[in-house]
N, C-alpha and C positions, 0 to 999 in steps of 0.2 A: 826577660822572654819567658815562656814555661814552652815547651814544645808541643801542648795540645792547644797551648792558644795561638800558636805558630801555622799548625795544623787547618784550625777557623779562618786565618783569614786566608791559607791560601784555598780553603773551599768562599770564602766570598767577594774572591779574587776571580775563578773560576765562574760563577753564579752572575758577579759583575760586567764581569767579560763578555758573560754570553748575552745579559741585557743589551750591551752598549752598543757590539757591535750589530746584531742583530736590528735596531732599533732603523737602524738602514733600507730594513726593507718592509717594515711595519710604517713609517716614515710617508708614503707613499696613503697609507688608507687612515693614519689619523690627522694628517697635516703637517706644513715646516714648521709654522707655527710653535706648533707643542714639540716636535720633536728634534727642535735646539733646545729647547729648557730641559728638558730631559734628556737630553746629551750631556749639558752642564752639572746637568745631578746626578748623573749617574759617572760623571771623571771622577769626584773627590775619592766616592767612596772607592774605584776603584787601580786609583793612584796610590790612596793609603793602605789596600791590603797585598798591593804589589808590594810596598815596602814591609808592613810585618808579615807578610801572608811567604812570601818569593824573597827577599833579601834578606832576611833575619837567616833563616836555611845556610845561604849558599854565607855571608860572613861565620855563620857557627863550625861551619865547615872547613874557611880560611884558616878561623882560629884555633880550630882542632891540628889540623896539619901542620903550625907552627910552634907546638910546646916547647919543640927546643932550641928556637930563635927568643932568644932578654927582651931582645930591641921592639924587633913585632908587637910580642903581649906585651911591652911599653908602650907601645905606641896606642896597642888597642883599650891601654885600660886608660891613657889621658884623656882618648875621647869619648865623651859620655854618651852623647846618643849612639856611635857605635855600640860601642860596652852594654848600653840597654839592650841593643838588637842582637845579642850573643844570649845562647840561652843558658836556663840556668845554670841543668848540670851539667855543663863546659866553663860555668865561669866559677864555681863553687871546687871543680878537678885545678885550673891553673891555678888559684888562689891558695890549691895547697902544696901545689908544687909542683 
């Protein structure tokens, strides 16, 4: 994952969060049946954008701070999901040395 895509997911996380939590205010006007469907529709992008937008930089910072520990780097490399979330620039830096 690149830093630019992580920033885009962070923006999507904020936007989905605003729509998701403001839906409680607007549910009075549009009706509870529609509000329940909108909650379900907005929760998935909210959750996915959290993983790729917020968790990715946090995992990247964690990998960057553990450059001296080979056990931690090997742990990150053996987990493909975590290693995918780490920014590409940091992965190349870790692979080099």
